[in-house]
C-alpha positions in Angstrom: 11.3 3.2 22.2 13.3 -0.1 22.1 17.1 -0.3 22.2 17.2 -1.3 18.5 15.1 1.8 17.6 17.4 4.1 19.5 20.4 2.7 17.7 18.6 3.2 14.3 17.9 6.8 15.3 21.5 7.3 16.2 22.4 6.0 12.7 20.2 8.6 11.1 21.8 11.5 13.1 25.4 10.2 12.5 24.6 9.5 8.8 23.5 13.1 8.3 26.7 14.4 9.8 28.9 12.1 7.7 26.9 13.0 4.6 27.5 16.7 5.2 31.2 16.1 5.6 31.5 14.0 2.4 29.3 16.4 0.4 31.5 19.3 1.4 34.6 17.2 0.4 33.1 16.5 -3.0 32.0 20.2 -3.5 35.4 21.5 -2.7 37.3 19.0 -4.9 34.8 18.0 -7.7 36.4 14.5 -7.5 34.4 11.7 -9.0 35.7 9.3 -6.4 34.6 11.6 -3.5 31.2 12.0 -5.3 30.8 8.2 -5.2 31.6 8.2 -1.5 29.1 11.0 -0.8 26.4 9.2 -2.8 26.9 6.0 -0.8 26.4 8.0 2.4 23.2 9.4 1.0 22.0 5.8 0.6 23.1 5.1 4.2 21.0 7.9 5.6 17.9 6.7 3.6 18.6 3.1 4.7 18.8 4.1 8.4 15.4 5.8 8.1 14.0 2.6 6.5 15.6 0.5 9.3 14.0 2.6 12.0 10.6 2.3 10.4 11.0 -1.4 10.0 12.1 -1.8 13.6 9.1 0.1 14.9 6.7 -2.0 12.8 8.4 -5.3 13.7 8.1 -4.4 17.4 4.3 -4.5 17.2 2.7 -7.3 19.1 0.9 -10.2 17.3 -2.7 -9.5 16.3 -5.5 -11.2 14.5 -4.1 -10.7 11.1 -0.5 -11.5 12.1 -0.7 -14.1 14.8 3.1 -14.8 14.5 4.0 -11.1 14.9 5.6 -8.6 12.6 9.3 -9.5 12.8 9.7 -10.2 9.1 9.3 -6.5 8.4 13.0 -6.2 9.1 13.8 -8.5 6.2 11.7 -6.4 3.8 13.6 -3.3 5.0 16.9 -5.0 4.4 15.8 -5.9 0.8 14.8 -2.3 0.1 18.2 -1.1 1.5 20.0 -3.6 -0.8 18.1 -2.3 -3.8 19.0 1.2 -2.9 22.7 0.3 -2.7 22.6 -1.3 -6.1 21.0 1.9 -7.6 23.7 3.9 -5.9 26.4 1.7 -7.6 24.8 2.3 -11.0 24.9 6.1 -10.4 28.6 5.8 -9.4 29.3 3.9 -12.6 27.7 6.7 -14.6 29.7 9.4 -12.8 32.9 7.5 -13.3 32.2 7.1 -17.1 31.4 10.8 -17.5 34.6 11.8 -15.6 36.6 9.6 -18.0 35.0 11.4 -21.0 35.3 14.9 -19.5 38.2 15.1 -17.0 37.9 18.0 -14.6 40.5 19.9 -12.7 40.4 18.9 -9.1 40.0 21.5 -6.3 41.9 21.7 -3.0 42.5 18.0 -2.2 44.1 18.3 1.2 41.0 19.9 2.8 38.7 17.6 1.0 40.6 14.5 2.1 40.7 15.7 5.7 36.9 16.1 5.7 36.4 12.7 4.1 38.9 11.1 6.6 36.9 12.5 9.5 33.7 11.1 8.1 35.3 7.6 7.6 36.5 7.6 11.2 33.0 8.3 12.4 31.5 5.6 10.1 34.0 3.0 11.2 33.4 3.4 14.9 29.6 3.4 14.5 29.5 0.4 12.1 31.5 -1.7 14.6 29.0 -0.8 17.3 26.0 -1.5 15.1 27.2 -4.9 14.0 27.9 -5.9 17.6 24.5 -4.7 18.8 22.7 -6.2 15.8 24.2 -9.7 16.6 23.2 -9.3 20.3 19.7 -8.2 19.4 19.3 -10.6 16.5 18.2 -7.7 14.3 18.5 -8.1 10.5 17.8 -4.4 10.0 20.6 -3.3 12.3 23.0 -5.8 10.8 22.2 -4.6 7.3 22.7 -1.0 8.4 26.0 -1.9 10.1 27.2 -3.7 6.9 26.4 -0.6 4.8 28.4 1.6 7.1 31.3 -0.9 7.1 31.2 -0.9 3.3 31.2 2.9 3.4 34.2 2.9 5.7 36.2 0.5 3.6 35.5 2.5 0.4 36.2 5.7 2.2 39.7 4.5 3.2 40.3 3.3 -0.3 39.3 6.6 -1.7 41.5 8.5 0.6 44.5 6.5 -0.6 43.5 6.7 -4.3 42.8 10.5 -4.3 46.0 11.0 -2.4 47.8 9.2 -5.2 46.1 11.5 -7.7 47.4 14.5 -5.8 50.9 13.1 -5.6 51.2 11.7 -9.2 49.0 14.2 -11.1 47.4 11.3 -13.0 43.8 12.5 -13.4 42.5 9.3 -14.8 43.1 7.6 -11.4 40.1 9.5 -10.0 37.3 8.1 -12.3 39.1 4.7 -12.2 38.9 4.7 -8.4 35.2 5.7 -8.6 34.6 2.7 -10.8 36.3 0.3 -8.3 34.2 1.8 -5.5 31.1 1.2 -7.7 31.9 -2.5 -8.0 32.4 -2.9 -4.3 29.1 -1.1 -3.5 27.3 -3.2 -6.1 28.6 -6.4 -4.4 27.5 -5.1 -1.0 24.0 -4.4 -2.2 23.7 -7.9 -3.8 24.9 -9.5 -0.6 22.4 -7.6 1.5 19.6 -8.6 -0.8 20.6 -12.3 -0.9 20.8 -12.5 2.9 17.4 -10.9 3.4 15.6 -13.0 0.8 16.8 -16.0 2.8 14.9 -14.7 5.8 11.8 -14.1 3.8 12.0 -17.7 2.5 12.0 -19.1 6.1 15.7 -20.1 6.0 17.0 -22.0 9.0 19.4 -20.4 11.5 23.1 -21.2 11.4 24.1 -24.9 11.6 25.7 -24.2 15.0 22.4 -22.9 16.4 20.5 -25.9 15.1 23.0 -28.3 16.6 22.8 -26.5 20.0 19.0 -26.8 19.9 19.2 -30.5 19.3 21.7 -30.9 22.2 19.4 -29.0 24.6 16.4 -31.1 23.5 18.3 -34.3 24.0 19.6 -33.3 27.5 16.3 -32.0 28.9 13.8 -34.5 27.6 14.3 -37.2 30.3 11.4 -39.6 30.3 10.8 -39.3 26.6 12.1 -41.7 23.9 13.1 -39.4 21.0 12.4 -36.2 19.2 12.1 -36.2 15.4 11.1 -34.0 12.5 12.8 -31.0 14.1 12.3 -27.9 12.0 13.6 -24.3 12.6 13.1 -21.0 10.8 14.3 -17.5 11.4 11.9 -14.5 11.3 13.8 -11.4 12.3 14.8 -11.6 15.9 12.5 -14.6 16.5 13.4 -18.2 15.9 10.5 -20.7 15.4 11.0 -24.3 16.4 8.7 -27.3 16.1 9.2 -31.0 16.5 7.5 -34.3 17.5 8.3 -35.8 20.9 7.8 -39.5 21.3 6.9 -40.7 24.8 6.0 -44.1 26.3 2.4 -45.1 25.3 1.4 -45.6 29.0 2.6 -42.1 30.0 -0.1 -39.7 31.3 -0.9 -36.5 29.5 0.2 -34.6 32.6 3.6 -36.3 32.7 4.2 -35.7 28.9 3.2 -32.1 29.4 5.7 -31.7 32.2 8.5 -33.0 29.9 7.5 -30.4 27.2 7.5 -27.6 29.8 11.0 -28.7 30.9 12.3 -28.7 27.3 10.8 -25.3 26.5 12.3 -23.8 29.7 15.8 -25.2 28.8 15.6 -23.9 25.2 14.5 -20.4 26.3 17.3 -20.2 28.7 19.6 -20.7 25.7 17.6 -18.5 23.2 15.5 -15.6 24.5 13.6 -15.0 21.3 12.3 -18.5 20.7 8.8 -19.8 19.9 8.5 -23.6 20.5 5.7 -26.0 19.3 5.9 -29.6 20.5 3.7 -32.4 19.2 3.6 -35.4 21.5 3.3 -38.9 20.1 3.2 -42.5 21.5 6.2 -44.8 21.2 4.9 -46.6 18.1 5.5 -43.4 16.2 9.2 -43.5 16.9 11.3 -43.1 13.7 14.6 -44.1 15.3 16.5 -41.4 13.4 15.6 -38.3 15.4 17.2 -36.8 18.5 17.9 -39.5 21.0 17.1 -38.6 24.6 20.2 -38.6 26.9 
């Protein structure tokens, strides 16, 4: 089992504990706001299960049907998670509307808020760890899972404050109003997750800083060549694909040109571990004079 898979498994275990705490808080208080928080945690548990499945599938080696590997499975998982979050937001809107129409007497709020607060603390710590590890491992599935938990933490804190105000002021309408605000936040989180994942499925390029660093490394390590042009990059899960044309003097031997390519690839992979490089060598008359100039 990979490190990313172990993290996803930890998310499932923690998610079940957090869900139990939030469900107990809602059951005790019958608060629409606490219901919305518990429902979001239900989605988080399901999302963690999907993330684990995607990570295990994405870790499969390349085969005859998938010669570039299975890394994009993580983006599919992130899209599914985003859709689930949107569905949860719609359910929260429904509960908020019903609570406005039929206000209910809230149960013992101090105990419910204590349980919910404990769940938010657990979520906050784990979301920070997941986001950090997701960036280190370049895992869209872990990053999506971490963002879900961060959203859950933010809404959990907001709900603690809002339901606390209900207890202090006695204004019952604040409870469904707060649930509606949570629903808007959850909906935005779901749409953001879907948007980012669709970019990966559409072969979006890495961040501009990553592309700039790639160009700098190529320029600095291609001594003997003339230029590199038509440089293209795309991100597929944890793997970055790079291809470009390398222009060399027309009299250079194949062996010497190949040695330059090996040197460039080694320098690039020192910078980015998960990198697949394809270089097309061309003679100097193919130079375009607008690509990466060799240092």
